[in-house]
C-alpha positions in Angstrom: 15.9 -8.7 -29.9 12.2 -9.5 -29.4 11.4 -7.6 -32.6 13.9 -9.7 -34.5 12.6 -13.0 -33.3 9.0 -12.0 -33.8 9.9 -11.0 -37.4 11.4 -14.5 -38.0 8.3 -16.2 -36.5 5.8 -14.1 -38.4 7.6 -13.9 -41.8 8.1 -10.2 -41.5 11.0 -9.8 -43.9 11.0 -6.0 -43.9 11.4 -5.8 -40.1 14.0 -8.6 -40.1 16.1 -6.7 -42.6 15.9 -3.6 -40.5 17.1 -5.6 -37.5 20.0 -7.1 -39.4 21.0 -3.6 -40.5 21.5 -2.8 -36.8 24.3 -5.4 -36.6 22.5 -7.6 -34.1 23.8 -11.0 -33.2 22.1 -13.1 -35.9 22.9 -16.4 -33.9 21.5 -15.2 -30.6 19.1 -17.5 -28.8 15.6 -16.3 -27.8 14.2 -17.0 -24.3 13.2 -20.5 -25.4 16.6 -21.4 -26.8 15.9 -21.0 -30.5 17.8 -19.0 -33.1 16.0 -16.9 -35.7 16.9 -19.6 -38.3 15.4 -22.3 -36.1 12.2 -20.2 -35.8 12.1 -19.8 -39.6 12.3 -23.6 -39.9 9.6 -24.2 -37.3 7.2 -21.7 -38.8 8.1 -22.4 -42.4 9.2 -18.9 -43.3 11.2 -19.5 -46.5 12.1 -15.9 -47.3 13.3 -15.4 -43.7 15.5 -18.5 -43.8 17.0 -17.3 -47.1 17.7 -13.9 -45.7 19.3 -15.2 -42.5 21.5 -17.6 -44.5 22.5 -14.8 -46.8 23.6 -12.9 -43.7 25.7 -15.8 -42.5 23.5 -17.3 -39.9 25.1 -20.5 -38.4 23.0 -23.3 -40.0 24.2 -26.0 -37.6 23.7 -24.3 -34.2 21.9 -26.5 -31.7 19.4 -26.1 -28.9 20.1 -27.5 -25.5 18.5 -30.7 -26.7 20.8 -30.7 -29.8 18.0 -29.9 -32.3 19.2 -28.0 -35.4 17.2 -26.0 -37.9 17.3 -29.0 -40.3 16.0 -31.4 -37.6 13.1 -28.9 -37.0 12.4 -28.6 -40.7 12.4 -32.4 -41.0 10.1 -32.8 -38.0 7.5 -30.5 -39.5 8.0 -31.7 -43.1 9.0 -28.2 -44.2 10.8 -29.4 -47.3 11.5 -26.1 -49.0 13.3 -24.9 -45.8 15.1 -28.3 -45.5 16.3 -28.0 -49.1 17.6 -24.5 -48.6 19.5 -25.7 -45.5 20.9 -28.7 -47.3 22.1 -26.5 -50.2 24.0 -24.4 -47.7 25.8 -27.3 -46.1 23.5 -28.2 -43.2 25.0 -31.2 -41.4 22.8 -34.2 -41.9 24.6 -36.2 -39.2 23.8 -34.1 -36.2 21.6 -35.9 -33.7 19.5 -34.6 -30.9 19.9 -35.9 -27.4 17.6 -38.9 -28.2 19.8 -39.8 -31.1 17.4 -38.6 -33.8 18.9 -37.0 -36.9 16.9 -35.4 -39.7 16.2 -38.7 -41.5 15.2 -40.6 -38.4 12.8 -37.9 -37.3 11.2 -37.5 -40.7 10.6 -41.3 -40.9 9.3 -41.4 -37.4 6.7 -38.8 -38.3 6.0 -40.2 -41.7 7.1 -37.1 -43.7 7.7 -39.1 -46.9 8.6 -36.1 -49.1 11.2 -35.0 -46.5 12.5 -38.6 -46.4 12.9 -38.5 -50.2 14.7 -35.2 -50.0 17.2 -36.3 -47.3 18.0 -39.5 -49.0 18.7 -37.6 -52.2 21.2 -35.5 -50.3 22.9 -38.7 -49.0 21.5 -39.0 -45.5 22.8 -42.1 -43.7 20.1 -44.6 -44.5 21.2 -46.9 -41.6 21.5 -44.2 -39.0 20.5 -45.3 -35.4 19.1 -43.4 -32.4 20.0 -44.1 -28.8 17.8 -47.2 -28.7 19.3 -48.6 -31.9 16.2 -47.9 -34.1 17.0 -47.4 -37.7 14.7 -45.6 -40.3 13.8 -49.0 -41.7 12.8 -50.4 -38.3 10.6 -47.4 -37.6 9.0 -47.8 -41.1 8.2 -51.4 -40.1 6.9 -50.5 -36.7 4.8 -47.6 -37.9 3.4 -49.6 -40.9 4.6 -47.4 -43.6 5.2 -49.6 -46.7 5.9 -46.6 -49.0 8.8 -45.4 -46.8 10.0 -49.0 -46.3 10.3 -49.5 -50.1 12.1 -46.2 -50.5 14.6 -47.1 -47.8 15.2 -50.5 -49.3 15.8 -48.8 -52.7 18.5 -46.8 -51.0 20.1 -50.0 -49.7 19.0 -49.9 -46.1 20.2 -52.8 -44.1 17.1 -54.9 -43.8 18.5 -57.1 -41.0 19.6 -54.3 -38.6 18.4 -54.6 -35.0 17.7 -52.3 -32.1 19.7 -52.4 -28.9 17.3 -55.1 -27.7 18.0 -57.2 -30.8 14.6 -56.6 -32.4 14.5 -56.2 -36.2 11.9 -54.9 -38.6 10.3 -58.3 -39.2 9.8 -58.9 -35.5 8.0 -55.6 -35.1 5.9 -56.3 -38.2 4.9 -59.7 -36.9 4.1 -58.3 -33.5 2.0 -55.5 -34.9 0.4 -57.7 -37.6 1.7 -55.5 -40.5 0.9 -57.9 -43.3 2.2 -55.7 -46.2 5.4 -54.9 -44.3 6.1 -58.6 -43.7 5.5 -59.3 -47.4 7.9 -56.6 -48.5 10.6 -57.8 -46.1 10.3 -61.4 -47.2 10.4 -60.3 -50.9 13.7 -58.6 -50.0 15.1 -61.7 -48.3 15.2 -60.7 -44.7 16.8 -63.3 -42.4 13.7 -64.8 -40.7 15.9 -66.8 -38.3 17.3 -63.8 -36.5 16.6 -63.7 -32.7 16.4 -60.8 -30.2 18.3 -60.6 -27.0 15.9 -63.0 -25.4 16.4 -65.5 -28.2 12.9 -64.9 -29.6 12.4 -64.9 -33.3 9.8 -63.3 -35.6 7.6 -66.4 -35.3 7.4 -66.0 -31.5 6.5 -62.3 -32.0 3.7 -63.3 -34.4 2.4 -66.0 -32.1 2.1 -63.5 -29.2 -1.1 -62.5 -31.0 -2.8 -66.0 -30.5 -5.0 -64.9 -27.7 -6.2 -61.9 -29.6 -10.1 -61.8 -29.4 -10.3 -59.8 -32.6 -11.3 -62.2 -35.4 -9.9 -60.0 -38.2 -6.5 -59.7 -36.5 -6.4 -63.5 -35.9 -7.0 -64.0 -39.6 -4.2 -61.5 -40.4 -1.9 -63.5 -38.0 -2.7 -66.7 -39.8 -2.1 -65.2 -43.2 1.3 -63.9 -42.1 2.0 -67.3 -40.6 1.2 -68.9 -44.0 3.3 -66.3 -45.8 6.3 -67.1 -43.7 5.8 -70.9 -44.0 5.6 -70.6 -47.8 8.7 -68.5 -47.8 10.6 -71.1 -45.9 9.4 -73.9 -48.1 10.4 -72.0 -51.3 13.8 -71.3 -49.9 14.3 -74.9 -49.0 13.3 -76.0 -52.5 15.7 -73.6 -54.2 
């Protein structure tokens, strides 16, 4: 079987076909717990993935940590592999033991083309991991305005919270993500939401008051003004 797994890793299609002709178990796990299809996803071996699927490899098999070939492809941003898997009915909803599915992991690692692909194939835009993080909350926390806008266009719940009651605006204020705050306000996030400790986004913002970095203090003040103006405009309308 080592020859089979090495062929999958190295993209050696000729050897892989020879192994398949010997009626080996196409879904067998290697010593590290990966199937040949998972290895093709990890090493971005497109022709290998196609050949394995043509020979009825189980697309949705999972490792001990519940990773699938699609989750691996999404983690690495191997979009061609991901699309092949999706076109062959890969399950978008399988989550690993930390609760990350393909969409969550692609957002977490900022693989924007993969995010676009998964959303096109109707991934759950409001999926949550074990800690209650959604793709949108990760986009806010990781300062990725492009992914945030994309998720909003796919009707992500802008007010979703983690298990600790923290939403995207709170994280954006804490991390001084000015562009993220602007985008959230433009999409009418509820600025009065509180976390499990009853702290709101303003409290998160003000936690930066003792920051000794002048530029970050200026950013904090701009965000404060942005929120204040948002409140005034809402009250006047």
